[in-house]
C-alpha positions in Angstrom: 0.0 0.0 0.0 1.4 3.4 -1.0 2.1 5.9 1.7 -0.2 8.9 1.4 2.7 11.3 2.3 4.5 10.3 -0.9 1.7 12.1 -2.8 2.4 15.5 -1.1 4.7 17.9 -2.8 8.0 18.5 -0.9 8.0 21.4 1.6 10.0 24.4 0.4 12.1 26.3 2.9 12.3 29.8 1.5 15.2 32.1 2.6 14.3 35.7 3.3 17.4 37.9 3.9 17.1 41.0 6.1 17.7 43.2 3.2 14.8 41.7 1.2 12.6 41.5 4.2 12.7 45.3 4.5 10.9 45.6 1.2 11.0 48.3 -1.4 8.4 51.0 -1.6 7.0 51.6 -5.0 3.9 53.5 -6.1 4.0 53.0 -9.9 4.2 49.9 -12.0 4.8 49.8 -15.7 4.0 46.5 -17.4 5.1 45.4 -20.9 5.0 42.0 -22.5 6.2 39.9 -25.4 4.9 36.6 -26.6 7.0 34.8 -23.9 7.2 37.0 -20.9 5.6 39.8 -18.8 8.0 42.5 -17.6 6.9 44.7 -14.6 9.1 47.6 -13.6 8.3 48.9 -10.1 9.1 52.6 -9.6 9.1 55.0 -6.7 8.0 58.4 -7.9 7.7 61.4 -5.5 6.6 65.0 -6.0 9.3 67.0 -7.8 11.2 64.0 -9.1 12.2 64.5 -12.7 13.9 61.2 -13.3 12.5 58.5 -11.0 14.5 55.2 -10.8 13.2 51.7 -11.4 13.4 50.0 -8.0 12.9 46.5 -9.2 12.1 44.6 -12.4 10.2 41.3 -12.3 10.0 39.1 -15.3 7.3 36.4 -15.4 6.1 33.8 -17.9 2.5 34.4 -19.1 1.4 31.5 -17.0 3.0 32.9 -13.8 1.7 36.4 -14.6 -1.9 35.0 -14.8 -1.4 33.2 -11.5 -0.1 36.4 -9.9 -3.2 38.3 -11.2 -5.5 35.6 -9.7 -3.6 35.7 -6.4 -3.9 39.5 -6.3 -7.7 39.3 -7.1 -8.2 36.8 -4.3 -6.1 38.8 -1.8 -7.8 42.1 -2.6 -11.2 40.5 -2.1 -10.1 39.1 1.3 -8.7 42.5 2.3 -11.8 44.3 1.3 -14.0 41.9 3.1 -12.2 42.9 6.4 -11.4 46.6 5.7 -14.0 47.7 3.2 -13.6 48.7 -0.5 -10.3 50.2 -1.6 -10.9 53.6 -3.0 -9.4 54.4 -6.4 -8.0 57.9 -5.9 -7.4 58.5 -9.6 -4.1 60.3 -8.9 -2.0 61.8 -11.8 1.0 59.5 -12.5 3.4 62.4 -12.2 2.2 62.8 -8.6 1.0 66.4 -9.1 -2.2 65.6 -7.3 -5.6 64.4 -8.4 -6.4 64.3 -12.1 -8.4 67.4 -13.1 -12.0 66.6 -14.1 -14.4 68.9 -16.0 
């Protein structure tokens, strides 16, 4: 008789260094794609900055990009069920304040 534990995937033990654990603040993401990958550049842009730097670039396969999207949708729903809807502030990407509306 086969052991049921043999059907479980092996446990992964992820390493999180102190530098990575601190995280990186970003408030802008630019996403581009080709037929084989999605590229997301995470940027921190602050008022008065004329040349913001890319803080991190993440490259994903289309399959992993879709899994990330599904995970974000799931986690946002869980967040909103506890904290209420997240308001879309419709802020100008150059951080000059809210977008003018007529």
